[in-house]
C-alpha angles and dihedrals in degrees: 000000000000090000091054091050091046092050092045091052091046092050091047091049091051092048091050092048093049093044092052094059120103124209116258113263112213120174107231096151120103119276129217106314126236125231107257116211121188121195120220139186114257091216095050107031093196097051121094112233118196120223111233118233094347118191114197122198119190125171091344094308120115124214119187117210117185098211126333145159095200134053130188108203124191111224122216107257092191094059138039095235137055121188117207122191113202117195117191121204089012094168094061112062092196094057104032116128124188131205129178121218117194117196117198119190148142118252119223120187115215125193108235101178145294094284096047103030113198134348127194126235124191123225138178092030120191125184127204125178146171115243107226099119099349106090097185144331137220123207109222098179132013091203130056110208102139143004098246097113141008116282097197134028118205119196120206 
Protein backbone atom coordinates (compact mmCIF):
# COMPACT_ATOMS: atom_id res chain seq x y z
CA UNK A 1 0.00 0.00 0.00
CA UNK A 2 2.86 2.37 0.83
CA UNK A 3 4.41 1.64 -2.58
CA UNK A 4 1.17 2.57 -4.39
CA UNK A 5 0.90 5.85 -2.48
CA UNK A 6 4.59 6.60 -3.11
CA UNK A 7 4.25 5.87 -6.86
CA UNK A 8 1.03 7.90 -7.05
CA UNK A 9 2.68 10.90 -5.37
CA UNK A 10 5.73 10.54 -7.63
CA UNK A 11 3.56 10.40 -10.78
CA UNK A 12 1.52 13.40 -9.63
CA UNK A 13 4.71 15.35 -8.90
CA UNK A 14 6.09 14.56 -12.37
CA UNK A 15 2.81 15.55 -14.08
CA UNK A 16 2.68 18.82 -12.15
CA UNK A 17 6.33 19.57 -12.99
CA UNK A 18 5.81 18.86 -16.70
CA UNK A 19 2.53 20.79 -16.83
CA UNK A 20 4.11 23.82 -15.19
CA UNK A 21 6.75 24.24 -17.88
CA UNK A 22 6.38 26.97 -20.50
CA UNK A 23 7.69 26.70 -24.00
CA UNK A 24 10.87 28.60 -24.69
CA UNK A 25 10.33 31.97 -26.28
CA UNK A 26 13.13 32.90 -28.67
CA UNK A 27 12.89 36.04 -30.76
CA UNK A 28 13.55 35.04 -34.37
CA UNK A 29 11.42 37.77 -35.93
CA UNK A 30 13.07 40.84 -37.44
CA UNK A 31 14.03 43.71 -35.17
CA UNK A 32 13.86 47.44 -35.83
CA UNK A 33 15.38 47.91 -39.30
CA UNK A 34 18.29 50.15 -40.22
CA UNK A 35 18.27 52.71 -43.01
CA UNK A 36 20.21 51.18 -45.92
CA UNK A 37 22.10 53.63 -48.12
CA UNK A 38 23.81 52.51 -51.35
CA UNK A 39 26.37 54.69 -53.13
CA UNK A 40 26.36 54.90 -56.94
CA UNK A 41 28.42 56.44 -59.70
CA UNK A 42 26.94 59.62 -61.22
CA UNK A 43 28.22 58.69 -64.68
CA UNK A 44 26.79 55.15 -64.65
CA UNK A 45 23.64 55.19 -62.51
CA UNK A 46 23.54 51.39 -62.11
CA UNK A 47 27.15 50.95 -60.94
CA UNK A 48 28.04 50.94 -57.27
CA UNK A 49 30.76 53.43 -56.38
CA UNK A 50 32.50 53.03 -53.02
CA UNK A 51 33.23 56.09 -50.91
CA UNK A 52 36.89 56.28 -49.92
CA UNK A 53 37.76 56.65 -46.21
CA UNK A 54 34.22 57.47 -45.19
CA UNK A 55 33.65 58.76 -41.67
CA UNK A 56 30.04 58.51 -40.48
CA UNK A 57 28.79 60.51 -37.51
CA UNK A 58 25.33 59.74 -36.12
CA UNK A 59 23.93 61.16 -32.88
CA UNK A 60 27.41 62.27 -31.74
CA UNK A 61 28.95 58.84 -32.37
CA UNK A 62 31.59 58.38 -35.04
CA UNK A 63 31.96 55.24 -37.14
CA UNK A 64 34.97 54.91 -39.43
CA UNK A 65 34.50 52.89 -42.58
CA UNK A 66 37.56 52.33 -44.73
CA UNK A 67 35.82 52.15 -48.12
CA UNK A 68 32.25 51.07 -48.75
CA UNK A 69 29.34 51.28 -51.17
CA UNK A 70 26.69 50.39 -48.55
CA UNK A 71 25.79 51.80 -45.14
CA UNK A 72 23.37 50.50 -42.50
CA UNK A 73 22.33 53.44 -40.34
CA UNK A 74 20.38 53.09 -37.08
CA UNK A 75 17.62 55.69 -36.87
CA UNK A 76 16.65 57.33 -33.59
CA UNK A 77 13.39 55.69 -32.42
CA UNK A 78 12.88 58.35 -29.72
CA UNK A 79 12.81 61.26 -32.15
CA UNK A 80 11.41 62.03 -35.60
CA UNK A 81 14.77 63.07 -37.03
CA UNK A 82 18.26 61.63 -37.40
CA UNK A 83 21.16 63.73 -38.65
CA UNK A 84 24.01 61.90 -40.35
CA UNK A 85 27.32 63.61 -41.15
CA UNK A 86 29.19 61.85 -43.98
CA UNK A 87 32.84 62.81 -44.41
CA UNK A 88 34.57 61.58 -47.57
CA UNK A 89 38.40 61.16 -47.62
CA UNK A 90 38.46 61.51 -43.84
CA UNK A 91 42.07 60.34 -43.54
CA UNK A 92 43.45 63.17 -45.69
CA UNK A 93 42.79 66.57 -44.14
CA UNK A 94 43.54 68.35 -47.43
CA UNK A 95 40.88 66.41 -49.37
CA UNK A 96 38.14 65.73 -46.84
CA UNK A 97 34.67 66.79 -47.90
CA UNK A 98 31.65 66.73 -45.59
CA UNK A 99 27.94 66.43 -46.30
CA UNK A 100 25.04 66.33 -43.88
CA UNK A 101 22.04 64.09 -44.49
CA UNK A 102 18.95 64.78 -42.39
CA UNK A 103 16.30 62.06 -42.26
CA UNK A 104 12.83 63.09 -41.07
CA UNK A 105 10.23 60.38 -40.36
CA UNK A 106 7.38 59.17 -38.21
CA UNK A 107 7.99 56.26 -35.84
CA UNK A 108 5.39 53.52 -35.57
CA UNK A 109 5.78 50.82 -32.94
CA UNK A 110 4.50 47.40 -34.02
CA UNK A 111 3.97 44.47 -31.64
CA UNK A 112 5.98 41.51 -32.97
CA UNK A 113 5.29 38.91 -30.30
CA UNK A 114 5.77 37.99 -26.66
CA UNK A 115 9.38 37.01 -27.11
CA UNK A 116 10.40 40.07 -29.16
CA UNK A 117 8.10 42.76 -27.85
CA UNK A 118 7.84 45.77 -30.14
CA UNK A 119 9.84 46.90 -33.15
CA UNK A 120 9.79 50.32 -34.74
CA UNK A 121 9.09 51.01 -38.38
CA UNK A 122 9.66 54.37 -40.03
CA UNK A 123 7.08 55.99 -42.31
CA UNK A 124 6.67 59.25 -44.27
CA UNK A 125 10.41 59.54 -44.73
CA UNK A 126 11.91 62.74 -46.07
CA UNK A 127 15.63 63.26 -46.85
CA UNK A 128 17.47 66.57 -46.98
CA UNK A 129 21.16 66.96 -47.66
CA UNK A 130 23.91 69.42 -48.37
CA UNK A 131 25.59 69.00 -51.76
CA UNK A 132 29.32 69.13 -51.24
CA UNK A 133 30.23 65.67 -52.55
CA UNK A 134 26.73 64.18 -52.84
CA UNK A 135 25.59 65.07 -56.35
CA UNK A 136 22.04 63.71 -56.05
CA UNK A 137 19.91 61.13 -54.29
CA UNK A 138 17.05 58.82 -55.19
CA UNK A 139 14.50 57.68 -52.64
CA UNK A 140 13.80 53.99 -53.18
CA UNK A 141 11.28 53.49 -50.38
CA UNK A 142 9.33 56.01 -48.28
CA UNK A 143 8.88 53.44 -45.52
CA UNK A 144 11.51 51.41 -43.68
CA UNK A 145 10.01 48.12 -42.51
CA UNK A 146 12.84 45.67 -43.25
CA UNK A 147 16.42 45.40 -44.45
CA UNK A 148 15.73 43.50 -47.68
CA UNK A 149 16.71 46.31 -50.07
CA UNK A 150 18.28 49.75 -50.10
CA UNK A 151 16.05 52.62 -49.01
CA UNK A 152 18.15 55.46 -50.43
CA UNK A 153 20.57 55.76 -53.35
CA UNK A 154 23.25 58.43 -53.18
CA UNK A 155 25.10 59.43 -56.36
CA UNK A 156 28.59 60.89 -56.11
